[in-house]
N, C-alpha and C positions, 0 to 999 in steps of 0.2 A: 721171409717172405709168410705174408697170412694168407689162409683159406678162406675158399668163397663164403662159407659159413661162419666167422670168426669177423669178418667185412659186414656181413648181411648182419650181427649184431649189433655191432658198432655204431652203424649207421642208426637202428631203430631205438640204441640208448640216446643220441644225440638229439634225433628226434621227439622221442619223448621227452627230455630235459627242455628243448623248446617250447612244448605244447606247454608245460607244466610251468615255464616260467612266465608264457604270456599270459596262464590263467591269472597268475598272483600279481601282475600288473597292474599298477593304480591307473584309470584311466585321468585325463588331462579335465580340467574345469572348463564347463561349457560357456561361462559366462563371469564375469566381472560380479562382485556381490554389488545389491543397490546403490549400498553407502560407502561404497570404497573402490578405491583402482583397484587392479589388477595385482598390485604388489599388495594389496593388502591395506595399503596407507587411509585412514578417513578422507573424503573428499572435503572437499576447504571450497566454501561459498560463499563472496564479496556478497553482504547485502549492505546497497549503497543507499539511504534517504534521502529526501532533498535537502533534508537539516536535521541537526541535532541538539536544537533548544526546546524544542518542545515534547511534550510527554508523548503527544501521540505517535510521535517515534518511536519510544520508547515501549509502546507496544506491543508494534509490528517486531520489533527485537526479542519481544517475549516469546510472540508465535514462530519466528524465525527459528529460535532455539530449542524451541517445542521439536519442531518438527525434523530439526536437527540432531539432535538426542535420540530421536527414536531411527534413525534411520544410519545411525553412526558416523553423522558429517561433523563436521565443525563449522562455524559462523564466523565472515572478518563483517563485524559492523563499523563502518568507515562514511563519513560524508562530511561536507560543507556543515559548519555550524551555521548558517545561515541560510535562508534558501532564497535569497536573492545571489549568490554566490555560483552563478553559474562556471566561470571558469574555475571556482576552485571543486565542483564536480566534476568536469570534464578531466581534470586533473587528476581526481580520484581513480575513476573509470581507466583512464590510462596506467595507472601506477599497479592497478590488479590486473590488467592483464600481463605488463610486463612481470608481475608477479609469478602468472602462472596458475591462478584462479582456477579451477574446474568449472565455475559457469558464475554468474553475477547476476543477480536479483536487485530492479533499479527505480526507482520512485525518480522519474526525472524532471530537472529543473525548468527546464524549457523542453517544448518538442521536438524543435528544429535543432537546436544547438547541440544535443545531446546523440543525436541523429550517427554523425559519423564517427563518435565512441564506440557506441553502440555496435556498427558493421565493423567496424575495425577487432571489434571482441570476435564477433561470429564468424567472422573470415580469419582469424585466427585460432578456431577449435573451438571457443569460449563460448556456450547458450547465453543468449540476455533471454530474462524475463522480467515484464515491467508489471509494477503492482502502484496503486493510487492513481500516480500520473505517467500519462505514457509519451509516447514518440508518432511524430505527425501519421498518421494512420497510412497515408499513401506511399510512405516508404519504410514501414516499423519491419524490420528486420530478426526482431524478439519471437519466440518461439512461445508466448502466451500472456496477454495482458489480463491483470488479476485486478479487478478496483469496483468500489463505487460507479452505479450506470448516474454521473454523477447530471446529467438534465434533467432525469425522471425526478431525482433527490431536488436538485432547484425548484422543480413544478411541486412537488410536497412541502418544501421549506415554505413557496409562497401563499398553499393553503394555509399553512399554520398561520403564518401573519393574520392574510387575511381573518383569520375566526377571532383571531386574537384583538384585531382592530376592530371587529362588529364590521366587517365586509367596506369600511373609509376611511379615508384618509391621505396623507401624504407619507412616501417611504423613501427611505435612502438605504443604498445598497455600499456595504463597504467590502468589497473584494480584495483579495491580498495580492497577486502576482498576475499580471496582464501577461499574455502569454504562455503562464501554465496552462497546461490542460484541462485539469482541476478546475481550476478558476473560470476560464472562459465557461466550460461545460455547465457550470453550478450558475452560472451567472444568467446565461441561455436560459436554463431551466426554469431558472426564477420569474423570468422577463418574460416568458412564453406564459407560467402558470398565472401571476397576477393579470393577465389581459383579461382574464376570465370574470374580473370583480370592476365592475367597471368606475364604482364607487373610488378605485385607489388607483392615486398616482404617482409615479416615481421620479420624485427632483432633484435628486442627489445618487451620482454612482462616484466612490474617491475609491484608493488602494494605499492599504496599510505595509505593504512589504513582510505581510509575516511576524510584524514585530508590534507586541501590546502596545508600548508607548506612543508608537505611533497610531496606534488605533485609538487611543485615547484624542490623540492630537486631529486625529482628523474627522472623529466622531464630534469634537469640539467646532473642528472649521463647518461641519455639513449642519449641525444645529444650530451656528450663529449665522449662518447664510441663509438657512430656510428653518426659523423658528415655528413654521405649522407643522413639520415634521411629526408624526406620531409613531412611527414604526421603523427599525430598522434590519435588514436581513445582512448580518455577517455571513463571508462565504468561509469563514475556519476560525479554530479556535481562537487565536489572538486577536479577532475581528470581535470576536465574542466578550473575550475579558473585557477589550479594551473599550468596546461600548458600552459594557454593564459597568464597568469605572466611574464615567464621562457621566451614568445616570444617579451616579449612588453619590457622586459632587459637586453636581449642579442641581441637586434637589428635585431632579425629573422621574423618580421611580414611579411606574405607573400610570405617569404621563406619556412615556413611550417605550412600545411595545417592540421587544428581541428575540426573532429567531435566529440561533448559529448551528454553525454545524461546530462537531464532533462535541466530545462529554469528557472535558477537563476536571478534575476534582474544582477547580475553582465556578467552573461553569455549572456545575451540577449542584455546588452551594449558590449561589446568582436563581437558579432554578428554583430550587425549594423558599429561595426568601422571596419569589415571585419581582423579581429583578429583570430574569429570562423568562419567557412564557414558554415555548417550545427550545429543546435540543434536537438535531437534524444527526443521528448517532451513526458512524460507521463499523466497523468491524475491524480495525487495523488488527488485530489480534489475526484475526483469518488469512489477511492482506499477505503477512508474514508468514505465516505457518504454510497458506498454500503456493506461495511464491519458490519456498524452498522444495513443496513437495515435486511442483512443476519442473523446478530444475534441476533437480534427479532425476525426475522421466525423459529429461531434454539431453542429460548426459548420457543415459541408455539408450538412448535412440526410440524412445516410445514416441507414436505419432500424440499430440494434442488433441483432445477432445473435442475444442473448441478453442478459436483464437481470442475472443474474450470470455470470460469469467464474471459475473457480477457476486461479490462480495455483501452488496446486502447492505441497506440502510433503516434504521426502527429511529420515528418520531415518537422523542418523549415527552411527557408535560406530565404533571402532578399526578391527574389523574391517572396515568397505569404506571408510574414509577416504581413502585411497590410486585409489580409483577413479577412472574420467575425471565420472562422474556428478555424486560426491559432489565434486569437486575444482572443479567448473564453478560448481556450485551457490553451495560455500564462499567464493570468490574470481571474483564475478559482476565484476568490472569487465574481466576478463580474454575475456567472451561477446563472442561477434561479433553484431552485429543488422542 
């Protein structure tokens, strides 16, 4: 039998050891790192553009990769080859849900057809951020929508074309895909803006399916049916390049003015050569960059600051071409993030 004194010393020794061990124990981490899972694996974010054929989407990819590198995340860049392949994009979204990505950054080919896949992702615990072209706003389940204010940008395009035409003449509109939110909103804004100029009349609206070759054909059809057209508004890059190619082929350079969205290398060359009079340049780099950053915030359950974030546009002409602002927008890979 131990004495009471011995037992008291033993108990105090055990208590002291417990206190010592408790003081040396490491606390459990409070939260998952912003760019990784609880196991330390980098987050995997699917960036799904409307298409992969145009350089515009490769600029989105550059921005997305820059954000991912900053946050120790990885990007899966995958989309249909053509922007008209709505079914193909639905399949891509469903495949990424099955693959178990942590978030999806989506530029929707069709604002209604992509609703169900987006809802499926959100219901599976995969947040969705939309960029460039969003979902039907009445049912949109996305965390945030980052894009050009396309209606306002369309108004700016109307102002630029009216200035190039001297406030008078007939206009043809080259849209890309009817039903794509960005297309419909740009044309809406353009038609709204051109009403300010009573000397200008819109006489034709055709669609080119975001295909440069088809845009050449549609510009040909437009000018054949309406030879008095002296201005063309092209709602995206393929339309601008196609319309410019038609003018060069038909000898109508200078006789027909062009204002186009986007700023591909070919469009920039045509601007310098006086074939295109103005470019309404978006910021696809920032769409990709901000889209990934928003996706990481959504994964980490941070409230979105606002539902819609305007990534901005810049109207580029020969007069402002060499300014620092324009050069940064035209050559986004040189941007620091």
